[in-house]
N, C-alpha and C positions, 0 to 999 in steps of 0.2 A: 247888149254885150247879144251877140248871135252863142245860142246854144246849139246844139247839136244834141239831140238825146235818143234814149229807146223808144222804140214804137210800144214793145214790151211792156214792157216795165216804169217805162220814163225816166230811169237815172241816166245824166249827165254825162254823156260823152266828154264833152267838150265844152269850153268857153274861148268865147274871141271878142280880142271887142277892139276899137277903133271905130268902125263903122263902117269896113270897108267891104261886109261879110252880107251877102241877101242872100246866100243857099248855101245849098251844104256843096254845090260845084264848086261856089269862088272858095271854102276853106280846102277840098279835094279834088281838082280839078282831075285826076290820072282814075280815080278810085271811086269817081260820085256815083255810080250807076249802081256802083255793090254796097258804099254806106245808105244809100235812098231807100234800098230792101230793106235794110234795118230799123235805119235810121228816120227822128224829123229834124224840123228844128224851127227854131226858132226869134222873135229881132224881140228885145225891149231894152228899158233904159238900164243904163248900168247899174249894179248896186256889188257893193262893195265886200259883203259877209256873202252872196253867190261863191261872187270871183274866187274869194281867198276860200270856200270853205264846200266847194262841188259835191261830195262829197253824204254831205245831210240833207241834202232837198234833190227834189222830183221835180216831173212838171205831169204836170194833173191839168188837163183841160184849157192847155196850153197860159200853164199860167205854176209861177215855182211854190211849191208845197215843203213842208219839213219831211220826210221822209218820220214811221213809224217807230215808235219809241227811239228814237235818232238821240233824242234826250231825255230821255227816262230816267240815268242815273240820276238831274238834277231836283229828278224832281221830288218833292217831299211827300 
């Protein structure tokens, strides 16, 4: 999976699968210069949980992690 994420806070902007994407330019060919100012990208092995729930994850140190307090209502 190819993940585009915010350089500022790590929030996931877009996820693409299929292995055809190597850079932001591949996903946004016309606007890649603008996107590259704000966003970074990473290629990782497909993870259905992340693909189906990108809003509860973010990127830290080139790794997918849960956002803080995202599942707090399920903790005892």
